[in-house]
N, C-alpha and C positions, 0 to 999 in steps of 0.2 A: 751378392747376386746381382744387384743393380749395376755393378761395375762391368759385368760381362754383357748384360743386355741393356741397350739404351732404351729410352722412352719410345723411340720410333718403332723399335722391334716389338715392344710390349703393346703399343697402339695397333700395330698390324695384327698381332695375335688376338687381342681383345675385339678389334673390329671384325676380324674374320669369324670369331665365335658369335658375334651378334647376328650373323645371317642365319645359321641353323636354329639358334635360340629364338629367332623372330617367329618361327612357326609354332612355338609354344603359346603365342597369342591366340591361336585358334581355340584354346581352352577357355579363353576369357580372362582368367586370373593370371595366366602366365605372361601377360604383357609387361608386367613390372620387371621380370627377370630379363627380358629382351631389352627393355629400356635402359636398365643398368649397364648392360654390355655396350649398347650403342652410344649412350652418353659418355661412358667411361672411355670408349675408343676415340670419341671426338675430343675430349679434354686431353687425353694422353697424346693424341696426334698433334694438337696445337702446341702443347708443351714440348713435344719432340722436335717440332720445327724450330721453335725458339731456342732450345738448348743444344741441339745437335744438328747444325746446318748441313753437315756432310751426309747425313742419312735422312734428309728431308723427303726424299722420294718414298722411303718406306712409311714415313708418317703420313704422306699424302694418300698412299694406298690404304693405310689404316683408316684415315678419315673417310675415304670413298666407301670402304666396306661398312663402316659405321652408319653412314648415311643410307646405304642400300638396306642394311638391316633395320634401320628405323622406318624406312618406307614400307618394307615388307611387313613389319610388325603392325603398322597402322592399317595396312590393307587387310591383314589377317584378322585383326581385332574388329574391324568394321564388318568383315564377312561373317565372323562368328556371332557378332551382335545381331545381324540380320537373320541368321539361322536360329538363334535363340528366340527371337521375337516370333518367327514363323512357328517354331515348335510350341511356344506358349499359346499361340492362337489356335493351333491344331488341338492342343490338350483342352482348351476351354470349350471348343466346339464339341468335343467328345463328352466332356463332363457336363 
């Protein structure tokens, strides 16, 4: 299977998957799943550039998607943390 797909193509796929999975960070615990895809895309993209220079453009796009997914995951995790803190403060004021 790896002979048909180079690391650059796999990095592109994993990097592209890191973007929608980054929104799972809004749940708080889903940040780990998005981090796995983002970091996996970064590593595979770097290996793809080193091992397959003809498809380095695909690897660069995979790295860019992974970085974007990582940024979105951090923003969503921070936003969910603020929302959780506000919810806990509201519950404490009620109780």
